[in-house]
N, CA and C atoms as an extended XYZ file, in Angstrom:
534
Properties=species:S:1:pos:R:3:atomname:S:1:resname:S:1:resid:I:1 pbc="F F F"
N         0.695       -1.050        0.035 N   MET     1
C         0.127        0.024        0.017 CA  MET     1
C         0.710        1.138       -0.078 C   MET     1
N         0.701        2.154       -0.736 N   LEU     2
C         1.367        3.503       -0.915 CA  LEU     2
C         0.597        4.666       -0.017 C   LEU     2
N         0.072        4.326        1.065 N   ALA     3
C        -0.693        5.349        1.856 CA  ALA     3
C         0.039        5.232        3.304 C   ALA     3
N         0.374        5.846        4.200 N   PHE     4
C         0.732        5.815        5.379 CA  PHE     4
C         0.193        6.855        6.397 C   PHE     4
N         0.144        6.298        7.523 N   ASN     5
C        -0.506        6.954        8.600 CA  ASN     5
C         0.605        7.715        9.452 C   ASN     5
N         0.721        8.995        9.538 N   VAL     6
C         1.761        9.710        9.745 CA  VAL     6
C         1.567       10.690       11.131 C   VAL     6
N         0.499       10.223       11.606 N   ALA     7
C        -0.257       11.114       12.771 CA  ALA     7
C         0.976       10.801       13.971 C   ALA     7
N         1.865        9.783       14.267 N   GLN     8
C         2.589        9.723       15.245 CA  GLN     8
C         3.902       10.468       14.681 C   GLN     8
N         4.328       10.440       13.479 N   LEU     9
C         5.761       11.157       12.984 CA  LEU     9
C         5.417       12.533       13.246 C   LEU     9
N         4.076       13.181       12.917 N   LEU    10
C         3.907       14.494       13.211 CA  LEU    10
C         3.806       15.138       14.623 C   LEU    10
N         3.563       14.273       15.556 N   LYS    11
C         3.965       14.641       17.019 CA  LYS    11
C         5.244       14.627       17.246 C   LYS    11
N         5.844       14.100       16.745 N   GLU    12
C         7.344       13.969       16.954 CA  GLU    12
C         8.245       15.177       16.833 C   GLU    12
N         9.532       15.424       17.380 N   PRO    13
C        10.019       16.603       16.985 CA  PRO    13
C        10.422       16.525       15.698 C   PRO    13
N        10.859       18.033       15.178 N   THR    14
C        11.428       18.113       13.932 CA  THR    14
C        12.554       17.497       13.649 C   THR    14
N        12.780       16.962       12.561 N   GLY    15
C        13.968       15.868       12.310 CA  GLY    15
C        13.731       14.636       12.608 C   GLY    15
N        12.482       14.020       13.382 N   ALA    16
C        12.365       12.615       13.406 CA  ALA    16
C        11.975       11.991       11.858 C   ALA    16
N        12.036       10.779       11.908 N   SER    17
C        12.095       10.079       10.423 CA  SER    17
C        11.780        8.474       10.667 C   SER    17
N        11.440        8.219        9.649 N   ARG    18
C        10.840        6.753        9.345 CA  ARG    18
C        11.416        6.477        7.891 C   ARG    18
N        11.562        4.845        8.136 N   GLU    19
C        12.120        4.440        6.657 CA  GLU    19
C        11.158        3.397        6.377 C   GLU    19
N        10.599        3.292        5.304 N   TYR    20
C         9.676        2.198        4.902 CA  TYR    20
C        10.352        1.500        3.436 C   TYR    20
N        10.337        0.024        3.496 N   GLU    21
C        10.531       -0.800        2.459 CA  GLU    21
C         9.256       -0.765        1.541 C   GLU    21
N         9.241       -0.698        0.225 N   ILE    22
C         8.009       -0.597       -0.329 CA  ILE    22
C         8.334       -1.593       -1.352 C   ILE    22
N         7.298       -2.617       -1.475 N   GLU    23
C         7.360       -3.728       -2.754 CA  GLU    23
C         5.778       -3.694       -3.153 C   GLU    23
N         5.167       -3.190       -4.034 N   GLU    24
C         3.891       -2.852       -4.257 CA  GLU    24
C         3.405       -3.221       -5.774 C   GLU    24
N         2.439       -3.998       -5.604 N   ASN    25
C         1.972       -4.490       -7.234 CA  ASN    25
C         1.212       -2.878       -7.783 C   ASN    25
N         1.345       -2.248       -8.831 N   ILE    26
C         0.973       -1.261       -9.312 CA  ILE    26
C         0.091       -1.194      -10.497 C   ILE    26
N        -0.546       -2.595      -10.734 N   GLU    27
C        -0.967       -2.593      -12.030 CA  GLU    27
C        -2.364       -1.790      -11.967 C   GLU    27
N        -2.768       -1.327      -12.892 N   GLY    28
C        -4.093       -0.305      -12.971 CA  GLY    28
C        -3.858        1.010      -12.514 C   GLY    28
N        -2.599        1.195      -12.044 N   LEU    29
C        -2.149        2.873      -11.571 CA  LEU    29
C        -2.456        3.793      -12.572 C   LEU    29
N        -2.242        3.665      -13.797 N   ASP    30
C        -2.355        4.487      -15.018 CA  ASP    30
C        -2.288        3.713      -16.221 C   ASP    30
N        -3.091        4.080      -17.200 N   GLU    31
C        -3.354        3.687      -18.566 CA  GLU    31
C        -2.011        3.540      -19.485 C   GLU    31
N        -1.178        4.438      -18.951 N   GLU    32
C        -0.171        4.570      -19.799 CA  GLU    32
C         1.191        3.735      -19.052 C   GLU    32
N         0.992        3.238      -18.032 N   ILE    33
C         2.057        2.461      -16.988 CA  ILE    33
C         1.539        1.073      -16.935 C   ILE    33
N         2.587        0.106      -17.825 N   HIS    34
C         2.183       -1.269      -18.070 CA  HIS    34
C         3.470       -2.131      -17.285 C   HIS    34
N         3.255       -2.230      -15.644 N   PRO    35
C         4.090       -2.643      -14.963 CA  PRO    35
C         4.638       -4.546      -15.334 C   PRO    35
N         5.733       -4.775      -15.252 N   ALA    36
C         6.167       -5.867      -15.616 CA  ALA    36
C         6.560       -6.721      -14.292 C   ALA    36
N         6.378       -6.087      -13.360 N   GLY    37
C         6.682       -6.366      -11.850 CA  GLY    37
C         6.237       -5.583      -10.943 C   GLY    37
N         6.863       -5.580       -9.770 N   PRO    38
C         6.394       -4.711       -8.382 CA  PRO    38
C         7.180       -3.612       -8.492 C   PRO    38
N         6.760       -2.503       -8.072 N   LEU    39
C         7.435       -1.392       -7.574 CA  LEU    39
C         8.191       -1.822       -6.333 C   LEU    39
N         9.356       -1.611       -6.287 N   LYS    40
C        10.468       -1.877       -5.257 CA  LYS    40
C        11.175       -0.458       -4.999 C   LYS    40
N        11.615       -0.479       -3.626 N   GLY    41
C        12.367        0.558       -3.095 CA  GLY    41
C        12.483        0.841       -1.690 C   GLY    41
N        12.983        1.947       -1.173 N   LYS    42
C        12.896        2.501        0.129 CA  LYS    42
C        12.635        4.118        0.087 C   LYS    42
N        11.801        4.558        1.116 N   VAL    43
C        11.213        5.811        1.104 CA  VAL    43
C        11.402        6.320        2.457 C   VAL    43
N        12.086        7.051        3.003 N   THR    44
C        12.200        7.957        4.085 CA  THR    44
C        11.424        9.054        4.392 C   THR    44
N        10.426        9.221        5.533 N   PHE    45
C         9.455       10.408        5.718 CA  PHE    45
C        10.368       11.310        6.919 C   PHE    45
N        10.669       12.181        6.754 N   LEU    46
C        11.387       13.217        7.557 CA  LEU    46
C        10.441       14.631        8.180 C   LEU    46
N         9.870       14.483        9.502 N   HIS    47
C         9.346       15.538        9.779 CA  HIS    47
C        10.452       16.716        9.800 C   HIS    47
N         9.408       17.377        8.854 N   ALA    48
C        10.522       18.677        8.209 CA  ALA    48
C         9.603       19.998        8.736 C   ALA    48
N         9.370       20.081        9.738 N   GLY    49
C         8.755       21.150       10.326 CA  GLY    49
C         7.210       21.070       10.888 C   GLY    49
N         6.501       21.772       11.435 N   ARG    50
C         5.346       21.452       12.281 CA  ARG    50
C         4.426       20.907       11.542 C   ARG    50
N         3.860       21.260       10.182 N   TYR    51
C         2.975       20.730        9.347 CA  TYR    51
C         3.468       19.877        8.232 C   TYR    51
N         4.885       20.042        8.079 N   ASN    52
C         5.675       19.182        6.907 CA  ASN    52
C         6.215       17.960        7.016 C   ASN    52
N         5.934       17.139        6.177 N   ILE    53
C         7.029       15.763        6.037 CA  ILE    53
C         7.381       15.800        4.426 C   ILE    53
N         9.074       15.596        4.859 N   LEU    54
C         9.615       15.623        3.601 CA  LEU    54
C         9.953       13.925        3.183 C   LEU    54
N         9.244       13.357        1.995 N   VAL    55
C         9.563       11.866        1.583 CA  VAL    55
C        10.568       12.034        0.636 C   VAL    55
N        11.677       11.164        1.062 N   THR    56
C        12.627       10.987       -0.132 CA  THR    56
C        12.747        9.503       -0.213 C   THR    56
N        13.390        8.991       -1.402 N   GLY    57
C        13.678        7.885       -1.841 CA  GLY    57
C        14.008        7.462       -3.100 C   GLY    57
N        14.178        6.351       -3.418 N   THR    58
C        14.493        5.635       -4.888 CA  THR    58
C        13.626        4.540       -5.033 C   THR    58
N        13.084        4.425       -5.977 N   LEU    59
C        11.786        3.323       -6.245 CA  LEU    59
C        12.495        2.815       -7.804 C   LEU    59
N        12.359        1.803       -7.906 N   GLU    60
C        12.389        0.886       -9.276 CA  GLU    60
C        11.103        0.008       -9.535 C   GLU    60
N        10.862        0.252      -10.919 N   VAL    61
C         9.447       -0.275      -11.503 CA  VAL    61
C         9.850       -0.942      -12.726 C   VAL    61
N         9.727       -2.369      -13.136 N   PRO    62
C        10.135       -2.763      -14.565 CA  PRO    62
C         9.167       -2.526      -15.517 C   PRO    62
N         8.981       -2.018      -16.517 N   LEU    63
C         7.840       -1.653      -17.369 CA  LEU    63
C         7.762       -2.224      -18.712 C   LEU    63
N         6.507       -2.776      -19.111 N   HIS    64
C         6.757       -2.961      -20.352 CA  HIS    64
C         6.593       -2.183      -21.781 C   HIS    64
N         7.450       -1.811      -22.517 N   LEU    65
C         7.401       -0.637      -23.400 CA  LEU    65
C         7.696       -0.914      -24.441 C   LEU    65
N         7.426       -0.378      -25.794 N   ASN    66
C         7.887       -0.652      -27.141 CA  ASN    66
C         9.173       -0.020      -27.490 C   ASN    66
N         9.908       -0.977      -28.273 N   CYS    67
C        10.794       -0.303      -28.946 CA  CYS    67
C        10.802        0.984      -29.973 C   CYS    67
N        11.319        2.079      -29.816 N   SER    68
C        10.660        3.036      -30.690 CA  SER    68
C        11.205        2.743      -32.155 C   SER    68
N        12.162        1.903      -32.576 N   ARG    69
C        12.849        1.833      -33.960 CA  ARG    69
C        11.802        0.408      -34.821 C   ARG    69
N        11.647       -0.656      -33.973 N   CYS    70
C        11.223       -2.189      -34.513 CA  CYS    70
C         9.583       -2.367      -33.835 C   CYS    70
N         9.029       -1.466      -32.859 N   LEU    71
C         7.929       -1.682      -32.204 CA  LEU    71
C         7.820       -3.236      -31.508 C   LEU    71
N         8.814       -3.866      -31.312 N   GLU    72
C         8.870       -4.940      -30.341 CA  GLU    72
C         8.815       -4.635      -28.859 C   GLU    72
N         8.081       -5.552      -28.476 N   ALA    73
C         7.938       -5.260      -26.560 CA  ALA    73
C         9.361       -5.642      -25.783 C   ALA    73
N         9.402       -4.575      -25.023 N   VAL    74
C        10.517       -4.729      -24.309 CA  VAL    74
C        10.386       -4.342      -22.655 C   VAL    74
N        11.276       -4.977      -21.952 N   VAL    75
C        10.852       -4.528      -20.222 CA  VAL    75
C        12.107       -3.855      -19.968 C   VAL    75
N        11.835       -2.457      -19.577 N   LYS    76
C        12.923       -1.755      -19.108 CA  LYS    76
C        12.730       -1.172      -17.673 C   LYS    76
N        13.726       -1.463      -16.647 N   THR    77
C        13.665       -1.043      -15.339 CA  THR    77
C        13.318        0.686      -15.336 C   THR    77
N        12.535        1.139      -14.547 N   ILE    78
C        12.626        2.569      -14.757 CA  ILE    78
C        12.783        2.991      -13.260 C   ILE    78
N        13.989        3.898      -13.173 N   ARG    79
C        14.406        4.071      -11.616 CA  ARG    79
C        13.637        5.676      -11.340 C   ARG    79
N        13.016        5.884      -10.073 N   VAL    80
C        12.399        6.907       -9.666 CA  VAL    80
C        12.910        7.558       -8.293 C   VAL    80
N        13.692        8.620       -8.457 N   LYS    81
C        14.104        9.365       -7.419 CA  LYS    81
C        12.839       10.416       -7.026 C   LYS    81
N        12.421       10.152       -5.729 N   LEU    82
C        11.439       11.098       -5.095 CA  LEU    82
C        12.061       11.966       -3.790 C   LEU    82
N        11.551       13.384       -3.993 N   GLU    83
C        11.752       14.357       -3.024 CA  GLU    83
C        10.544       15.271       -3.093 C   GLU    83
N         9.734       14.839       -2.203 N   GLU    84
C         8.408       15.683       -2.114 CA  GLU    84
C         8.039       16.044       -0.991 C   GLU    84
N         7.587       17.310       -0.644 N   GLU    85
C         7.178       17.772        0.701 CA  GLU    85
C         5.698       17.761        0.824 C   GLU    85
N         5.261       17.312        1.628 N   PHE    86
C         3.661       16.945        2.081 CA  PHE    86
C         3.182       17.860        3.044 C   PHE    86
N         1.980       18.498        3.312 N   LYS    87
C         1.713       19.534        4.158 CA  LYS    87
C         0.706       18.740        4.994 C   LYS    87
N         0.279       19.012        6.136 N   ALA    88
C        -0.762       18.340        7.068 CA  ALA    88
C        -2.252       19.336        6.836 C   ALA    88
N        -3.210       18.775        6.782 N   THR    89
C        -4.435       19.484        6.506 CA  THR    89
C        -5.240       19.803        7.846 C   THR    89
N        -4.752       19.011        9.014 N   ILE    90
C        -5.301       19.073       10.327 CA  ILE    90
C        -4.268       19.067       10.862 C   ILE    90
N        -4.041       20.051       11.919 N   ASP    91
C        -3.143       20.157       13.042 CA  ASP    91
C        -3.288       18.853       14.061 C   ASP    91
N        -2.400       18.060       14.058 N   VAL    92
C        -2.616       16.834       14.852 CA  VAL    92
C        -2.652       16.968       16.257 C   VAL    92
N        -1.933       18.103       16.901 N   GLU    93
C        -2.319       18.376       18.643 CA  GLU    93
C        -3.671       18.777       18.615 C   GLU    93
N        -3.869       20.216       17.616 N   THR    94
C        -5.253       20.530       18.326 CA  THR    94
C        -6.683       20.098       17.562 C   THR    94
N        -6.432       19.591       16.302 N   GLY    95
C        -7.350       19.209       15.169 CA  GLY    95
C        -8.040       20.400       14.493 C   GLY    95
N        -7.213       21.247       14.573 N   ALA    96
C        -7.782       22.548       13.812 CA  ALA    96
C        -7.410       22.500       12.147 C   ALA    96
N        -8.146       22.807       11.562 N   SER    97
C        -8.129       22.784       10.023 CA  SER    97
C        -7.077       23.552        9.685 C   SER    97
N        -6.245       23.144        8.757 N   LEU    98
C        -4.930       24.042        7.986 CA  LEU    98
C        -5.574       24.143        6.594 C   LEU    98
N        -5.338       25.369        6.145 N   HIS    99
C        -5.693       25.589        4.896 CA  HIS    99
C        -4.394       26.173        4.098 C   HIS    99
N        -4.063       25.524        2.961 N   TRP   100
C        -2.960       26.001        2.175 CA  TRP   100
C        -3.088       26.541        1.071 C   TRP   100
N        -4.272       27.107        0.490 N   GLY   101
C        -4.926       27.656       -0.628 CA  GLY   101
C        -4.179       27.052       -1.760 C   GLY   101
N        -3.768       27.959       -2.690 N   GLU   102
C        -3.002       27.197       -4.177 CA  GLU   102
C        -1.744       26.791       -3.943 C   GLU   102
N        -1.279       27.335       -3.096 N   THR   103
C         0.281       27.094       -2.764 CA  THR   103
C         0.753       25.881       -2.804 C   THR   103
N         0.017       24.573       -2.673 N   VAL   104
C         0.190       23.466       -2.393 CA  VAL   104
C        -0.550       22.426       -3.492 C   VAL   104
N         0.220       21.448       -4.126 N   GLU   105
C        -0.376       20.584       -5.176 CA  GLU   105
C        -1.456       19.887       -4.435 C   GLU   105
N        -2.663       19.600       -4.566 N   ARG   106
C        -3.671       18.689       -3.983 CA  ARG   106
C        -3.130       17.380       -3.798 C   ARG   106
N        -2.128       16.697       -4.449 N   CYS   107
C        -1.638       15.333       -4.191 CA  CYS   107
C        -0.588       15.199       -3.258 C   CYS   107
N        -0.080       16.698       -2.850 N   ASN   108
C         0.675       16.864       -1.677 CA  ASN   108
C         0.169       17.444       -0.362 C   ASN   108
N        -1.084       17.061       -0.185 N   LEU   109
C        -1.506       17.134        1.189 CA  LEU   109
C        -2.042       15.951        2.054 C   LEU   109
N        -1.460       16.007        3.018 N   ILE   110
C        -1.802       14.799        3.960 CA  ILE   110
C        -3.512       14.817        4.286 C   ILE   110
N        -3.992       13.916        4.270 N   ASN   111
C        -5.731       13.848        4.448 CA  ASN   111
C        -6.073       14.446        5.949 C   ASN   111
N        -7.338       14.488        6.288 N   SER   112
C        -7.633       14.672        7.701 CA  SER   112
C        -7.449       13.401        8.253 C   SER   112
N        -7.437       12.048        8.146 N   SER   113
C        -7.144       11.228        8.781 CA  SER   113
C        -5.574       10.899        8.933 C   SER   113
N        -4.713       11.986        8.884 N   HIS   114
C        -3.315       11.871        8.809 CA  HIS   114
C        -2.661       10.838        8.012 C   HIS   114
N        -3.386       10.586        6.704 N   ILE   115
C        -2.638        9.394        5.800 CA  ILE   115
C        -2.100       10.147        4.809 C   ILE   115
N        -0.702        9.882        4.339 N   LEU   116
C        -0.041       10.599        3.669 CA  LEU   116
C        -0.094        9.302        2.049 C   LEU   116
N        -0.817        9.850        1.091 N   ASP   117
C        -0.534        8.964       -0.170 CA  ASP   117
C         0.379        9.321       -1.007 C   ASP   117
N         1.356        8.339       -1.254 N   LEU   118
C         2.216        8.589       -2.208 CA  LEU   118
C         1.705        8.102       -3.643 C   LEU   118
N         0.460        7.648       -3.871 N   THR   119
C         0.123        7.102       -5.219 CA  THR   119
C         0.383        8.074       -6.329 C   THR   119
N        -0.369        9.382       -6.234 N   GLU   120
C        -0.404       10.195       -7.352 CA  GLU   120
C         1.021       10.606       -7.597 C   GLU   120
N         1.893       10.769       -6.716 N   VAL   121
C         3.464       11.608       -6.894 CA  VAL   121
C         4.135       10.407       -7.590 C   VAL   121
N         3.844        9.099       -7.121 N   ILE   122
C         4.661        8.342       -7.796 CA  ILE   122
C         4.388        7.581       -8.976 C   ILE   122
N         2.908        7.969       -9.354 N   ARG   123
C         2.504        7.728      -10.746 CA  ARG   123
C         3.151        8.781      -11.833 C   ARG   123
N         2.985       10.416      -11.150 N   GLN   124
C         3.547       10.933      -11.966 CA  GLN   124
C         5.109       11.102      -12.297 C   GLN   124
N         5.920       10.725      -11.062 N   ASN   125
C         7.348       10.562      -11.151 CA  ASN   125
C         7.741        9.020      -12.318 C   ASN   125
N         7.019        8.057      -12.419 N   ILE   126
C         6.879        7.054      -13.076 CA  ILE   126
C         6.909        7.709      -14.570 C   ILE   126
N         5.849        8.444      -14.776 N   ILE   127
C         5.582        9.122      -16.215 CA  ILE   127
C         6.771        9.653      -16.724 C   ILE   127
N         7.052       10.716      -15.892 N   VAL   128
C         8.023       11.649      -16.200 CA  VAL   128
C         9.376       11.115      -16.461 C   VAL   128
N         9.770        9.776      -15.862 N   ASN   129
C        11.069        9.167      -16.190 CA  ASN   129
C        11.205        7.942      -17.096 C   ASN   129
N        10.055        7.798      -17.855 N   ILE   130
C         9.709        6.732      -18.841 CA  ILE   130
C        10.600        7.463      -20.137 C   ILE   130
N        11.552        7.185      -20.695 N   PRO   131
C        12.626        7.377      -21.683 CA  PRO   131
C        11.532        7.949      -22.864 C   PRO   131
N        11.797        9.175      -23.544 N   MET   132
C        11.314        9.404      -24.968 CA  MET   132
C        11.350        8.091      -25.981 C   MET   132
N        12.770        7.803      -25.888 N   ARG   133
C        13.023        6.749      -27.077 CA  ARG   133
C        13.464        5.689      -26.485 C   ARG   133
N        12.803        4.251      -26.253 N   VAL   134
C        13.448        2.858      -25.735 CA  VAL   134
C        13.699        2.419      -27.068 C   VAL   134
N        14.832        1.687      -26.925 N   LEU   135
C        15.347        0.595      -27.978 CA  LEU   135
C        15.520       -0.687      -27.156 C   LEU   135
N        15.239       -1.493      -28.087 N   CYS   136
C        15.300       -3.045      -27.662 CA  CYS   136
C        16.767       -3.374      -27.398 C   CYS   136
N        17.654       -2.890      -28.554 N   LYS   137
C        19.191       -3.036      -28.214 CA  LYS   137
C        19.702       -1.913      -29.044 C   LYS   137
N        21.156       -1.409      -28.822 N   PRO   138
C        21.573       -0.376      -29.110 CA  PRO   138
C        21.752       -0.268      -30.731 C   PRO   138
N        21.691       -1.600      -31.456 N   ASP   139
C        22.039       -1.441      -32.731 CA  ASP   139
C        20.527       -1.996      -33.445 C   ASP   139
N        19.322       -1.565      -32.934 N   CYS   140
C        18.236       -1.945      -33.296 CA  CYS   140
C        18.258       -1.482      -34.979 C   CYS   140
N        17.893       -2.358      -35.956 N   ALA   141
C        17.872       -2.045      -37.322 CA  ALA   141
C        16.459       -1.419      -37.728 C   ALA   141
N        15.236       -1.482      -36.720 N   GLY   142
C        14.238       -1.049      -37.054 CA  GLY   142
C        13.421       -1.562      -38.119 C   GLY   142
N        12.231       -0.794      -38.487 N   LEU   143
C        11.391       -1.694      -39.839 CA  LEU   143
C        11.582       -0.855      -40.954 C   LEU   143
N        11.673       -2.038      -41.960 N   CYS   144
C        11.847       -1.419      -43.543 CA  CYS   144
C        10.351       -0.354      -43.842 C   CYS   144
N        11.019        0.673      -44.294 N   PRO   145
C         9.993        2.052      -44.495 CA  PRO   145
C         9.166        1.659      -45.733 C   PRO   145
N         9.229        0.607      -46.473 N   TYR   146
C         8.361        0.245      -47.656 CA  TYR   146
C         7.440       -1.043      -47.278 C   TYR   146
N         8.003       -2.080      -46.660 N   CYS   147
C         6.955       -3.008      -46.154 CA  CYS   147
C         6.740       -3.520      -44.840 C   CYS   147
N         7.438       -2.829      -43.764 N   GLY   148
C         7.403       -2.871      -42.492 CA  GLY   148
C         7.822       -3.849      -41.923 C   GLY   148
N         8.695       -4.886      -42.671 N   HIS   149
C         9.340       -6.003      -41.972 CA  HIS   149
C        10.565       -5.701      -40.863 C   HIS   149
N        10.423       -6.483      -39.949 N   ASN   150
C        11.655       -6.224      -38.885 CA  ASN   150
C        12.925       -6.637      -39.257 C   ASN   150
N        13.497       -5.512      -39.463 N   LEU   151
C        15.071       -5.862      -40.395 CA  LEU   151
C        15.970       -6.383      -39.044 C   LEU   151
N        15.733       -6.579      -37.908 N   ASN   152
C        16.501       -7.301      -37.130 CA  ASN   152
C        16.436       -8.926      -37.362 C   ASN   152
N        15.083       -9.275      -38.064 N   LEU   153
C        14.918      -10.763      -38.239 CA  LEU   153
C        15.600      -10.835      -39.582 C   LEU   153
N        16.316      -10.112      -40.160 N   GLY   154
C        16.943      -10.406      -41.765 CA  GLY   154
C        16.443       -9.441      -42.356 C   GLY   154
N        17.140       -9.480      -43.666 N   PRO   155
C        16.613       -8.330      -44.479 CA  PRO   155
C        15.253       -8.465      -45.233 C   PRO   155
N        14.774       -7.638      -45.612 N   CYS   156
C        13.391       -7.822      -46.193 CA  CYS   156
C        13.360       -8.366      -47.823 C   CYS   156
N        12.033       -8.888      -48.309 N   GLU   157
C        12.047       -9.380      -49.626 CA  GLU   157
C        11.551       -8.560      -50.450 C   GLU   157
N        11.147       -7.044      -50.265 N   CYS   158
C        10.265       -6.394      -50.777 CA  CYS   158
C        11.149       -5.685      -52.036 C   CYS   158
N        10.567       -5.310      -53.252 N   LYS   159
C        11.328       -4.685      -54.063 CA  LYS   159
C        11.037       -3.134      -54.067 C   LYS   159
N        12.386       -2.619      -53.901 N   ARG   160
C        12.369       -1.195      -53.741 CA  ARG   160
C        12.959       -0.479      -54.799 C   ARG   160
N        12.506       -0.085      -55.914 N   GLU   161
C        13.206        0.947      -56.825 CA  GLU   161
C        13.264        2.466      -56.418 C   GLU   161
N        14.504        2.617      -55.869 N   GLU   162
C        14.785        3.994      -55.468 CA  GLU   162
C        15.262        4.589      -56.561 C   GLU   162
N        14.210        5.781      -56.956 N   ILE   163
C        14.698        6.535      -58.207 CA  ILE   163
C        15.038        8.096      -57.693 C   ILE   163
N        16.012        8.512      -58.280 N   ASP   164
C        16.048       10.107      -57.914 CA  ASP   164
C        14.860       10.859      -58.374 C   ASP   164
N        14.471       11.601      -57.828 N   PRO   165
C        13.319       12.555      -57.817 CA  PRO   165
C        13.508       13.360      -59.269 C   PRO   165
N        14.432       13.506      -59.427 N   ARG   166
C        14.757       14.371      -60.746 CA  ARG   166
C        14.265       13.790      -62.109 C   ARG   166
N        14.667       12.405      -61.991 N   TRP   167
C        14.245       11.426      -63.236 CA  TRP   167
C        12.704       10.959      -63.020 C   TRP   167
N        12.088       11.550      -62.088 N   MET   168
C        10.866       11.031      -62.053 CA  MET   168
C         9.935       11.199      -63.120 C   MET   168
N        10.021       12.574      -63.516 N   PRO   169
C         9.025       12.965      -64.643 CA  PRO   169
C         9.541       12.021      -66.165 C   PRO   169
N        10.756       11.773      -66.333 N   LEU   170
C        11.279       10.646      -67.366 CA  LEU   170
C        10.436        9.372      -67.110 C   LEU   170
N        10.478        8.734      -66.068 N   LYS   171
C         9.943        7.633      -65.694 CA  LYS   171
C         8.443        7.551      -66.378 C   LYS   171
N         8.052        8.721      -65.578 N   LYS   172
C         6.508        8.900      -66.016 CA  LYS   172
C         6.020        8.781      -67.536 C   LYS   172
N         6.903        9.397      -68.386 N   LEU   173
C         6.918        9.427      -69.819 CA  LEU   173
C         7.316        7.833      -70.142 C   LEU   173
N         8.066        7.433      -70.064 N   LEU   174
C         8.585        6.129      -70.290 CA  LEU   174
C         7.325        5.293      -69.893 C   LEU   174
N         6.884        5.153      -68.921 N   GLU   175
C         5.741        4.663      -68.440 CA  GLU   175
C         4.551        4.653      -69.342 C   GLU   175
N         4.172        6.008      -69.580 N   ALA   176
C         3.005        6.378      -70.731 CA  ALA   176
C         3.205        5.864      -72.207 C   ALA   176
N         4.326        5.854      -72.551 N   GLN   177
C         4.560        4.960      -73.802 CA  GLN   177
C         4.593        3.830      -73.931 C   GLN   177
N         4.470        2.977      -72.724 N   ILE   178
C         4.697        1.633      -72.934 CA  ILE   178
C         3.007        1.072      -72.860 C   ILE   178
């Protein structure tokens, strides 16, 4: 579970911390994220002021992705470094409601039950860390631009007549005469 009760940590003096090992199935977290295994890692919660908790850590998750050149399925491990500050919405000592206005993202608020939920922050960080171009191997040959054959499996059999575009009018003229 990616939600943690931080009421006790908020009662402790500034500088107190907790460490958690995470191993969580994140299937269904987002339609863009297709995990090949569990999210694993370690996070540290640091009481960083009266109403603040700083969450730091490193997480890894293997994802099913597609090669940018040949479109074959490939599994790549994505590493996520977290460093997020969360703010309480209720004073744990008095029970008074705290309002932060627009200065804090909604996903960075600790709810009224003192539950700090990392789900949205982790989802955003995974998406940001997915590489723009994924390759199945560094020397991936890609697809034939004419027939779509995967060139990693061997050369294609398609007939390609590459004609210099300057000769194209002459070719059309010859085809018209035949």
